[in-house]
Each structure stands twice: as structure tokens, then as C-alpha cells.
C-alpha positions as CSV (number, residue, x, y, z in Angstrom):
1,X,-14.9,-16.9,3.1
2,X,-13.8,-17.4,6.7
3,X,-10.4,-16.0,7.5
4,X,-8.7,-16.5,10.9
5,X,-6.0,-14.0,11.7
6,X,-4.1,-14.8,14.9
7,X,-2.1,-12.0,16.5
8,X,1.5,-11.8,15.4
9,X,4.4,-12.0,17.9
10,X,6.0,-8.7,18.7
11,X,9.2,-9.5,16.9
12,X,7.3,-10.2,13.7
13,X,5.3,-7.0,13.9
14,X,8.6,-5.1,14.4
15,X,10.2,-6.9,11.5
16,X,7.2,-6.2,9.3
17,X,7.4,-2.5,10.1
18,X,11.0,-2.5,9.0
19,X,10.0,-4.2,5.7
20,X,7.3,-1.5,5.2
21,X,9.9,1.2,5.8
22,X,12.2,-0.3,3.2
23,X,9.3,-0.6,0.7
24,X,8.3,3.0,1.2
25,X,11.9,4.2,0.8
26,X,12.3,2.4,-2.4
27,X,9.0,3.4,-3.8
28,X,9.0,7.0,-2.8
29,X,7.6,8.8,-5.8
30,X,5.7,11.9,-6.7
31,X,3.2,10.0,-8.8
32,X,0.0,9.6,-6.9
33,X,-0.9,6.2,-8.4
34,X,2.4,4.7,-7.4
35,X,1.9,6.0,-3.8
36,X,-1.6,4.4,-3.8
37,X,-0.3,1.1,-5.0
38,X,2.4,1.1,-2.3
39,X,-0.1,1.8,0.4
40,X,-2.4,-0.9,-1.0
41,X,0.5,-3.4,-0.8
42,X,1.4,-2.3,2.7
43,X,-2.2,-2.4,4.1
44,X,-3.6,-5.2,2.0
45,X,-4.1,-8.8,3.0
46,X,-1.1,-10.1,1.1
47,X,1.2,-9.9,4.1
48,X,1.7,-13.6,4.6
49,X,4.7,-14.0,2.2
50,X,6.9,-11.4,3.8
51,X,6.0,-12.7,7.2
52,X,6.8,-16.2,6.2
53,X,10.2,-15.1,4.8
54,X,11.0,-13.2,8.0
55,X,10.0,-16.1,10.3
56,X,12.0,-18.6,8.2
57,X,15.1,-16.4,8.3
58,X,14.8,-16.0,12.0
59,X,14.4,-19.8,12.5
60,X,17.5,-20.4,10.4
61,X,19.5,-17.9,12.4
62,X,19.8,-15.2,9.7
63,X,19.8,-11.6,11.0
64,X,20.6,-8.1,9.9
65,X,18.8,-6.3,7.2
66,X,19.0,-8.9,4.5
67,X,15.8,-10.8,5.3
68,X,13.9,-7.5,5.3
69,X,15.2,-6.4,2.0
């Protein structure tokens, strides 16, 4: 399957890093399997949905931490 991945704008990369930090903070756990699942989510291909939410929030003028959470 062909996938095209265009580079993200700097603001989106920064916002996605903030989302990743929130996910890690909420999923901080001593159980190895949970840590592995979190890392899979953060480094997997399923990053379009949070990016779309962040881009939509920005386009509609929403700021702060709420779009990231």
C-alpha cells in the first residue's frame, strides 16, 4: 500500500509533542505491557486523528491546553 507522508508544520509537531507528554503523564505505570502499549500508540501510524483535532481547534481559534487533552 502506498502512503504519502508530507512533513508537518512546526506548530503541529510542537502540539503533537504536547499531546504525547500528556498521554505519557496519564499512562505512567510500572506495568511493562502498559508502557509498551503507550509507546506503540505514540510511535505508531495512528497519529492522524490527534493531528486533525489540533489543526481544527487551531483553525477555529481554540487555544490553551484543552485541544491537547
